[in-house]
Structure formats: C-alpha cells, structure tokens
C-alpha positions, 0 to 999 in steps of 0.5 A, spaced: 556 266 112 550 271 112 549 270 120 558 272 120 558 278 116 551 281 120 554 279 127 561 283 125 558 289 122 554 290 128 560 288 133 565 293 128 558 300 128 555 299 134 560 295 139 561 288 142 554 290 146 550 291 141 551 284 138 548 281 144 542 286 143 542 284 136 540 277 137 535 280 141 531 283 136 533 276 132 530 272 135 523 276 138 523 278 130 524 271 128 518 268 133 512 274 132 514 272 125 513 264 126 507 265 131 503 269 126 505 264 120 503 258 125 495 261 126 496 265 120 497 258 117 493 254 121 487 258 122 487 258 113 487 252 113 483 248 119 477 251 113 479 251 108 481 242 109 476 243 116 478 234 115 483 236 122 482 241 127 487 248 127 490 244 133 493 239 128 494 244 122 499 248 128 501 242 131 504 240 124 506 247 121 510 247 127 514 241 127 515 242 119 518 250 122 523 245 127 525 242 121 526 248 116 530 251 121 535 245 122 538 245 116 540 252 117 542 259 115 545 257 109 541 251 106 535 256 107 537 261 104 539 256 098 532 252 097 529 259 098 532 264 093 530 259 087 523 259 090 522 266 092 525 267 084 519 264 082 514 268 087 516 273 087 515 274 079 507 271 080 504 275 086 508 282 083 503 280 078 497 279 082 498 286 084 498 288 077 493 286 076 488 287 081 490 294 081 488 294 075 482 291 076 481 297 081 480 301 074 477 297 070 474 291 068 479 284 067 477 278 062 477 273 068 481 268 061 485 273 061 487 274 068 488 267 068 490 267 061 496 273 065 499 268 072 500 262 069 504 265 063 508 269 069 508 262 073 510 258 067 516 264 063 518 264 071 519 257 072 522 256 067 527 260 067 530 258 076 530 250 072 534 254 066 539 256 071 538 250 077 539 245 072 544 248 067 538 248 060 544 254 056 540 253 050 534 255 054 537 261 057 540 263 053 532 263 048 531 267 056 536 271 055 534 274 048 527 277 052 528 285 053 528 286 060 533 279 061 538 285 063 534 286 071 531 279 071 525 282 069 524 277 062 515 276 065 514 282 065 513 284 059 509 278 057 504 280 064 503 286 061 501 285 055 497 279 058 492 285 061 492 289 056 489 282 053 485 282 059 482 289 057 479 285 050 477 279 053 470 277 054 468 274 061 470 282 064 470 282 072 469 288 076 474 289 083 468 286 088 468 281 085 474 279 083 476 271 083 481 267 080 
C-alpha cells in the first residue's frame, strides 16, 4: 500500500518522469543508509566482540539485510512498528537524561531506574496491544498522557527528578549507564 500511494502521488504531482527520479532517489537513499549501517555495526561489533573480524560481521549484517529485504515492505513495516514503539521512548528518555546531566549531576541508580522503568512500561504497552491483553490495556489507558501515546513520559520525568536526590551522582563527563 505504501509504495503504491507514494508512486501514485509522485506521478500525480510531478508527472510520469518523476517516478524515475523517485526510484533513483530511493535506491541511492537505501544504499547509502545500508552501507552506513553495515560499516558502523561491523566496526562496533568487531571492537566489542573481537572473536570475529570486521569482514565477518559486515558479511553477516549484509546477509541479514538481504533476508529482511525479501520479507517485503508491508511485512517489514508490520514488524518494525512494535519494535520502534518500544525503542523510541527508551531513546528519548536517554536523550532527556543526557541533556539534564549536562547541567546537573544525576544518580547512576536513578538513571538506570528511569531507563528500566521506561523500558518495562513501553514493552508492556506494546505487548498488551499486540496480544490483546485487555486488562493491561485498560490500566495503561488510565495512565496520564495515554491518549497521546506518552504513558512513559511522566514516569521518565519522575525518575529524572529522583535522580537529582538519589546517591552516587555522576557528572556528564563520566556518564555511563
């Protein structure tokens, strides 16, 4: 559906020649993104887990990419949305903690607790939606900001405030989670 809509919209707005341009842009964008991800992931894993070389990791990630690409766009999107719904709140929470920690020292335990709580809440919310856990979904929908899909935000802010008062504070220069 997504490819068809994008293709038809491009043709309607810019004419039939624009579809060639769109195809070229998609190819270039996908190749550059894929190359960047393979290189950075290969380097990261080769440094962290030196039991395999960079080339082995790059080959593994390339083969995984080929496998995922063969699933088709609709299946990739269907799989990606729940994963992203778990990862986005965690990422935003870590960014918020990092920004606050630039200005004031925060407790290591508080930061870990905050990220752990946001992770658990996001995971439970996604699982409840995927597996139709109605009782859990009702509880989640009663939380503040649930209507905006931000149930994790208030607990994250409370966790950051707690990090101001809990022991074992860290300055941003030595920030580790």
